[in-house]
N, C-alpha and C positions, 0 to 999 in steps of 0.2 A: 504494500500500500504506500502511495506517495505521501509526502509530508502534507501537501494541501488537502488531500482526501482525508488524512488522519485528523487534521484540524476541523474540517467540515463535519466529520463524523462526531467529533467531540462536541462541537457547537450544537449539532442536532440533538445529541444526548442531553446536554445541559438545558436546552429549551424544553424538551419533553419532560425532564425531571421537574423543572420549575413550574411548568403548566400542570403537571400532575399534583404537585404539592399545593398549588393554589386551588385546584379543584377540590382537593381533600379538605382544606381549611374552609372554603366557602360552602361546600356541600355538608360539612359536619356541623356548622353553626346552628341550623334549625333544630338539630337533635337536642341541644342544650336548652332546656326551658329556663326562662328568666323567673326569678322569685315572684314577680308580680303575676305571672301566668299560672302559677301553681294553685291547685284547689286547696282550700283551707281544710285542715284535718278536723273531722267531726269526732266528738267524744264517743260517739256510737261505733266508730270504726273498730273492727276486731283487734287490730294491733294497739290502737289507743286504749282500748279497754284493758288489754293484757298488761300494758305498762302503766295503767292508772293515770293516763293523761287527762288533765283538766285545762280548759282554756283560760281560767282565772286561778292562779296559784293560791290566792287567799281562800278559795273554796275547797282546797284539797283536804281530805279527811285522813289521808295516810299518815301514820305516826313517823314515817321516815323523813317527811318534809321538814326542813329547817327553815325558820323564818328568814325571809330575804332570798330564798332560792327561787329562781324563775328561769324560764328558757333563755332569757336575755343574757344571763350570766353562766350558761351551760356551755361546755366545750363542744357539744354536738350541734349547736345552733349557729346559723349564720344570719346576721341581721339583714332584714329585707325591708322593703317599703311598706308603709302603713301599719307598722307594728307586727307584721307577720314575716316569716322567713323560712327557708328550708332547714330541715333537721336531718342529720345522718341516720337517725333511728326510724324516721318515717319518710323513706324515699318517695319522691314525686308528690309530696304534700307540703304545705306551708303551715307552720305552727305559730301560735300566738307568742310574742315576746313575753307576755305576762303569764304564760302557761307554765305547767310543771308536769313531770312524770317521775316514776320511781327510779329511772335510770339517770337522773340528774347528776352531772359531774361538773363541779365548779371549774371554770376556766383557770388555767395556770397563768399567773401574771408574768 
């Protein structure tokens, strides 16, 4: 293979690789739901019931709850708009920042 053909081949490969990478990035974006688009977790949800989730921590009756514990200060919660955000324990759902569940783990400072 001549030098010019080698460079042309390399250019073709780099263009194809860049185009593929861009397509993957652009095509992958819609799969990631934004926090605002997530449905709110209902207290009647089976997983919510199993973990004792309540939308208002002050109404929690579980003796494990410590005063001041809310989803907002839990390591599994990511703050979202409007006081709701995603939680690693409830994939695909948004939980209330004022909520609480038995799996609460205080964020490390």
